[in-house]
Backbone as a chain_set.jsonl record, in Angstrom:
{"seq": "MGPGWRRPWCLGPVRNAAFHAFACDRRNGDARAPGADRVLEPALRHLASDPDPGVRATAAELVGRFSRTDARAVAALQTSHAQDPNPVVRKKAGRFIPGGPFHERTGPRALG", "coords": {"N": [[14.424, -220.394, 99.845], [11.779, -217.986, 99.987], [9.582, -216.502, 97.409], [9.654, -213.674, 97.849], [12.243, -212.841, 98.672], [13.965, -211.477, 96.932], [13.046, -208.962, 96.725], [13.626, -205.47, 96.752], [12.972, -203.816, 99.033], [13.355, -205.553, 101.207], [16.005, -205.893, 101.451], [17.266, -203.702, 102.496], [17.384, -203.708, 105.37], [19.284, -205.714, 105.713], [21.702, -204.632, 104.542], [21.922, -202.489, 106.146], [22.385, -203.766, 108.69], [24.776, -204.993, 108.071], [26.604, -202.806, 107.714], [26.435, -201.616, 110.194], [27.52, -203.581, 111.722], [30.262, -203.523, 110.89], [30.899, -200.872, 111.683], [30.637, -200.801, 114.414], [32.377, -201.174, 117.316], [31.887, -202.207, 119.811], [30.703, -204.668, 120.127], [32.343, -206.557, 119.07], [34.267, -207.908, 120.505], [37.521, -209.302, 120.822], [38.135, -209.093, 118.187], [39.271, -207.204, 115.436], [37.891, -204.338, 113.748], [37.381, -204.363, 110.134], [39.706, -202.674, 107.961], [40.135, -199.594, 106.188], [40.732, -200.211, 103.622], [39.129, -202.366, 103.048], [36.461, -201.804, 103.599], [35.761, -199.06, 103.164], [35.291, -198.198, 100.498], [32.836, -199.598, 99.566], [31.099, -198.405, 101.574], [31.285, -195.627, 101.084], [30.011, -195.662, 98.534], [27.397, -196.575, 99.202], [26.565, -194.464, 100.999], [26.432, -192.424, 99.326], [24.502, -193.231, 97.43], [22.52, -195.089, 98.169], [19.183, -196.352, 98.198], [17.799, -196.412, 100.657], [17.305, -194.491, 103.465], [18.037, -195.218, 106.065], [20.109, -197.037, 105.654], [21.902, -195.364, 104.411], [22.443, -193.573, 106.647], [23.657, -195.288, 108.438], [25.949, -195.996, 106.888], [27.14, -193.588, 106.948], [28.06, -193.467, 109.483], [30.038, -195.529, 109.405], [31.786, -194.48, 107.409], [32.456, -192.246, 108.731], [34.271, -193.196, 110.643], [36.641, -193.107, 109.371], [37.178, -190.471, 108.847], [39.389, -188.904, 109.786], [41.543, -189.865, 108.53], [41.212, -190.221, 105.789], [40.824, -188.431, 102.894], [38.747, -188.767, 101.118], [36.729, -189.796, 102.587], [35.938, -187.543, 104.198], [35.208, -185.722, 102.234], [32.953, -187.098, 101.135], [31.2, -187.158, 103.393], [30.839, -184.46, 103.863], [29.508, -183.735, 101.55], [27.121, -185.316, 101.745], [26.238, -184.225, 104.173], [25.408, -181.757, 103.343], [23.656, -182.192, 101.139], [22.047, -184.498, 101.218], [18.766, -185.907, 100.853], [17.47, -186.646, 103.161], [16.843, -185.646, 106.541], [17.862, -186.956, 108.8], [20.008, -188.41, 107.833], [21.678, -186.299, 106.867], [22.102, -184.993, 109.388], [23.545, -187.066, 110.801], [25.787, -187.475, 109.176], [26.919, -184.822, 109.445], [27.913, -184.954, 112.005], [30.39, -186.179, 111.907], [32.054, -184.659, 110.201], [34.809, -182.346, 109.907], [34.767, -180.132, 112.658], [32.373, -181.171, 113.578], [30.596, -182.818, 116.208], [31.489, -185.515, 116.894], [33.834, -185.797, 115.462], [35.437, -183.816, 116.613], [35.469, -184.741, 119.261], [36.735, -187.254, 119.143], [39.28, -186.664, 118.358], [42.962, -186.132, 118.466], [44.139, -185.33, 121.76], [45.022, -182.339, 123.415], [48.036, -181.714, 124.855], [48.858, -181.143, 128.308]], "CA": [[13.932, -218.982, 100.158], [10.592, -217.677, 99.233], [9.62, -215.651, 96.306], [9.928, -212.262, 98.273], [13.587, -212.596, 99.032], [14.646, -210.589, 95.942], [12.41, -207.628, 96.76], [14.592, -204.415, 97.263], [12.594, -203.332, 100.333], [13.785, -206.536, 102.215], [17.469, -205.92, 101.471], [17.796, -202.515, 103.236], [17.84, -204.073, 106.727], [20.475, -206.509, 105.598], [22.773, -203.752, 104.26], [22.079, -201.648, 107.388], [23.011, -204.56, 109.668], [26.223, -205.268, 107.745], [27.354, -201.517, 107.921], [26.476, -201.48, 111.639], [28.569, -204.562, 112.325], [31.562, -202.999, 110.571], [31.14, -199.618, 112.318], [30.451, -200.843, 115.871], [33.512, -201.927, 118.064], [31.471, -202.611, 121.167], [30.268, -206.152, 120.104], [33.376, -207.306, 118.261], [35.229, -208.605, 121.433], [38.87, -209.065, 120.463], [38.268, -208.96, 116.784], [39.406, -205.884, 114.925], [37.071, -203.968, 112.625], [38.14, -204.211, 108.915], [40.268, -201.393, 107.727], [39.526, -198.817, 105.035], [41.002, -200.895, 102.276], [38.05, -203.336, 102.771], [35.041, -201.36, 103.863], [35.477, -197.671, 102.858], [34.723, -197.929, 99.136], [31.353, -199.841, 99.664], [30.424, -197.466, 102.544], [31.173, -194.375, 100.286], [29.027, -195.85, 97.446], [26.099, -196.535, 99.787], [26.354, -193.153, 101.554], [25.995, -191.53, 98.154], [23.433, -193.586, 96.499], [21.649, -196.171, 98.527], [17.792, -195.755, 98.284], [17.258, -196.5, 101.96], [17.946, -193.578, 104.347], [18.638, -195.921, 107.186], [21.445, -197.537, 105.222], [22.767, -194.172, 104.202], [22.87, -193.1, 107.866], [24.67, -196.237, 109.054], [27.108, -195.824, 106.147], [27.805, -192.275, 107.383], [28.828, -193.811, 110.796], [31.23, -196.171, 108.981], [32.64, -193.564, 106.713], [32.951, -191.326, 109.818], [35.468, -193.8, 111.309], [37.94, -192.805, 108.536], [37.306, -189.011, 108.533], [40.544, -188.247, 110.235], [42.655, -190.465, 107.748], [40.996, -190.292, 104.437], [40.074, -187.234, 102.312], [37.542, -189.213, 100.404], [35.596, -189.885, 103.624], [35.58, -186.136, 104.57], [34.478, -185.147, 101.128], [31.605, -187.771, 100.984], [30.465, -186.706, 104.506], [30.452, -183.05, 103.619], [28.401, -183.751, 100.501], [25.893, -185.937, 102.376], [25.653, -183.254, 105.118], [24.863, -180.625, 102.599], [22.836, -182.482, 100.002], [21.136, -185.725, 101.294], [17.365, -185.456, 101.038], [16.886, -187.094, 104.494], [17.49, -184.919, 107.609], [18.623, -187.803, 109.737], [21.323, -188.656, 107.224], [22.427, -185.002, 106.99], [22.64, -184.851, 110.877], [24.556, -188.105, 111.135], [27.028, -187.096, 108.39], [27.524, -183.616, 110.095], [28.635, -185.309, 113.285], [31.786, -186.732, 111.576], [32.88, -183.697, 109.499], [35.54, -181.383, 110.745], [33.895, -179.274, 113.373], [31.268, -181.926, 114.073], [30.961, -183.215, 117.675], [32.256, -186.824, 117.028], [35.076, -185.43, 114.851], [36.201, -183.043, 117.589], [35.649, -185.526, 120.471], [37.706, -188.405, 118.956], [40.642, -186.226, 117.895], [44.013, -186.1, 119.467], [43.917, -184.474, 122.835], [46.118, -181.458, 123.593], [48.906, -182.013, 126.099], [48.999, -180.032, 129.312]], "C": [[12.656, -218.822, 99.342], [10.678, -216.71, 98.173], [9.865, -214.118, 96.662], [11.381, -211.937, 98.515], [14.307, -211.545, 98.139], [14.091, -209.223, 95.963], [13.388, -206.627, 97.345], [14.267, -203.997, 98.63], [13.154, -204.314, 101.503], [15.349, -206.443, 102.332], [18.033, -204.765, 102.367], [18.151, -202.888, 104.645], [19.069, -204.959, 106.774], [21.694, -205.671, 105.406], [23.04, -202.904, 105.53], [22.738, -202.482, 108.482], [24.509, -204.757, 109.367], [27.076, -203.994, 108.012], [27.467, -201.402, 109.432], [27.539, -202.361, 112.208], [30.006, -204.051, 112.033], [31.867, -201.766, 111.448], [31.267, -199.704, 113.795], [31.674, -201.793, 116.441], [33.01, -202.546, 119.351], [31.231, -204.086, 121.253], [31.257, -207.049, 119.391], [34.361, -208.091, 119.123], [36.683, -208.205, 120.943], [39.098, -208.902, 119.033], [38.375, -207.477, 116.379], [38.481, -205.606, 113.785], [37.949, -203.96, 111.414], [38.627, -202.815, 108.61], [39.659, -200.836, 106.44], [39.67, -199.501, 103.751], [39.88, -201.944, 101.863], [36.649, -202.858, 102.801], [34.749, -199.861, 103.337], [34.76, -197.506, 101.524], [33.209, -198.327, 99.102], [30.563, -198.85, 100.454], [30.308, -196.15, 101.745], [30.136, -194.546, 99.21], [27.644, -195.83, 98.08], [25.692, -195.163, 100.41], [25.86, -192.328, 100.409], [24.775, -191.89, 97.452], [22.475, -194.655, 96.964], [20.263, -195.544, 98.682], [17.289, -195.673, 99.738], [17.979, -195.533, 102.9], [18.597, -194.091, 105.529], [20.007, -196.431, 106.906], [22.351, -196.439, 105.048], [23.315, -193.604, 105.596], [23.885, -193.964, 108.511], [25.955, -196.169, 108.217], [27.84, -194.607, 106.521], [28.619, -192.52, 108.619], [30.11, -194.485, 110.282], [32.205, -195.314, 108.307], [33.267, -192.616, 107.744], [34.209, -191.89, 110.493], [36.741, -193.456, 110.594], [38.031, -191.317, 108.172], [38.543, -188.369, 108.933], [41.76, -188.794, 109.246], [42.41, -190.446, 106.214], [40.238, -189.205, 103.762], [38.761, -187.503, 101.647], [36.381, -189.327, 101.422], [35.115, -188.513, 103.984], [34.767, -185.577, 103.472], [33.031, -185.74, 100.966], [30.707, -187.285, 102.21], [29.993, -185.288, 104.363], [29.386, -182.984, 102.617], [27.093, -184.238, 101.027], [25.32, -184.938, 103.335], [24.924, -182.197, 104.494], [23.698, -180.953, 101.72], [21.847, -183.668, 100.266], [19.725, -185.205, 101.57], [16.783, -185.766, 102.4], [17.572, -186.252, 105.621], [18.253, -185.738, 108.615], [20.049, -188.143, 109.128], [22.199, -187.375, 107.282], [22.948, -184.885, 108.397], [23.724, -185.82, 111.173], [25.888, -187.766, 110.327], [27.697, -185.808, 108.961], [28.231, -183.951, 111.39], [30.055, -185.703, 113.063], [32.552, -185.793, 110.761], [33.688, -182.954, 110.336], [34.697, -180.365, 111.344], [32.634, -179.919, 114.061], [31.63, -182.503, 115.448], [31.72, -184.552, 117.691], [33.653, -186.604, 116.424], [35.979, -184.824, 115.895], [36.447, -183.959, 118.829], [36.651, -186.712, 120.302], [39.077, -188.007, 118.432], [41.614, -186.364, 118.938], [43.812, -185.083, 120.535], [45.207, -183.632, 122.99], [46.869, -181.87, 124.979], [48.889, -180.835, 127.129], [47.843, -179.664, 130.013]], "O": [[12.461, -219.376, 98.26], [11.732, -216.101, 97.986], [10.262, -213.368, 95.769], [11.706, -210.75, 98.555], [15.177, -210.82, 98.621], [14.615, -208.353, 95.267], [13.959, -206.923, 98.395], [15.198, -203.81, 99.414], [13.371, -203.864, 102.628], [15.896, -206.931, 103.321], [19.133, -204.869, 102.91], [19.182, -202.414, 105.122], [19.809, -204.956, 107.758], [22.699, -205.951, 106.059], [24.181, -202.649, 105.917], [23.604, -201.948, 109.175], [25.365, -204.7, 110.25], [28.195, -204.128, 108.506], [28.559, -201.103, 109.915], [28.343, -201.959, 113.048], [30.87, -204.161, 112.903], [32.997, -201.63, 111.917], [31.894, -198.851, 114.422], [31.866, -202.947, 116.059], [33.715, -203.374, 119.927], [31.497, -204.714, 122.278], [30.966, -208.221, 119.151], [35.187, -208.841, 118.603], [37.007, -207.042, 120.703], [40.223, -208.58, 118.651], [37.666, -206.621, 116.909], [38.264, -206.467, 112.933], [39.125, -203.616, 111.522], [37.969, -201.849, 108.995], [38.849, -201.45, 105.745], [38.817, -199.389, 102.87], [39.689, -202.329, 100.709], [35.759, -203.398, 102.143], [33.591, -199.509, 103.112], [33.768, -196.785, 101.417], [32.382, -197.523, 98.673], [29.459, -198.48, 100.055], [29.213, -195.588, 101.755], [29.394, -193.592, 98.975], [26.765, -195.138, 97.566], [24.523, -194.787, 100.315], [24.899, -191.576, 100.574], [24.06, -191.037, 96.926], [21.653, -195.096, 96.161], [20.113, -194.432, 99.187], [16.385, -194.879, 99.998], [19.173, -195.719, 103.133], [19.588, -193.534, 106.003], [20.934, -196.318, 107.709], [23.5, -196.514, 105.484], [24.48, -193.218, 105.691], [24.867, -193.477, 109.072], [27.024, -196.281, 108.817], [29.067, -194.573, 106.427], [29.678, -191.929, 108.83], [31.197, -194.062, 110.678], [33.396, -195.404, 108.605], [34.435, -192.241, 107.643], [35.106, -191.135, 110.868], [37.82, -193.515, 111.183], [38.83, -190.926, 107.321], [38.79, -187.27, 108.436], [42.83, -188.187, 109.205], [43.351, -190.644, 105.444], [39.049, -189.057, 104.042], [37.839, -186.689, 101.597], [35.231, -188.996, 101.13], [33.9, -188.333, 104.072], [33.712, -184.998, 103.728], [32.064, -185.023, 100.709], [29.522, -187.031, 101.994], [28.859, -184.963, 104.712], [28.419, -182.243, 102.794], [26.053, -183.629, 100.776], [24.104, -184.755, 103.381], [23.908, -181.739, 105.015], [22.815, -180.114, 101.539], [20.866, -183.781, 99.531], [19.492, -184.274, 102.34], [15.737, -185.232, 102.771], [18.8, -186.17, 105.628], [19.205, -185.247, 109.221], [21.073, -188.151, 109.811], [23.349, -187.43, 107.718], [24.15, -184.692, 108.584], [24.746, -185.444, 111.748], [26.977, -187.81, 110.899], [28.925, -185.718, 108.957], [29.118, -183.201, 111.798], [30.872, -185.568, 113.974], [33.737, -186.074, 110.584], [33.348, -182.859, 111.515], [33.928, -179.731, 110.621], [31.977, -179.343, 114.929], [32.803, -182.65, 115.793], [32.604, -184.673, 118.54], [34.596, -187.235, 116.901], [37.127, -185.237, 116.063], [37.546, -183.936, 119.382], [37.324, -187.092, 121.26], [39.916, -188.848, 118.108], [41.311, -186.647, 120.097], [43.324, -183.997, 120.22], [46.313, -184.112, 122.742], [46.292, -182.278, 125.987], [48.906, -179.667, 126.744], [47.889, -178.762, 130.849]]}, "num_chains": 1, "name": "protein.A"}
């Protein structure tokens, strides 16, 4: 590898691609996405403190997958929605909090 591989600016796309791969079910075929026990903790950490807003936005999608089953996910998304300095990250986090469009759309459907 060349001397530039350790530069922080080049690692953001790698982190972003990793979180996208974990969050996206469409391209995984028959493979199941890893569960919260494997991916939620790193996603929470990156949502809260990654320097790259693109990584934080993708981490919000991954954390959002667990917003119905893990209180830590909801708390992190609400904090990010209210306090992240980047408007794209705030918007993406807001989609997955209770009352947000993805949270409502992916919930259990009423019978009848």
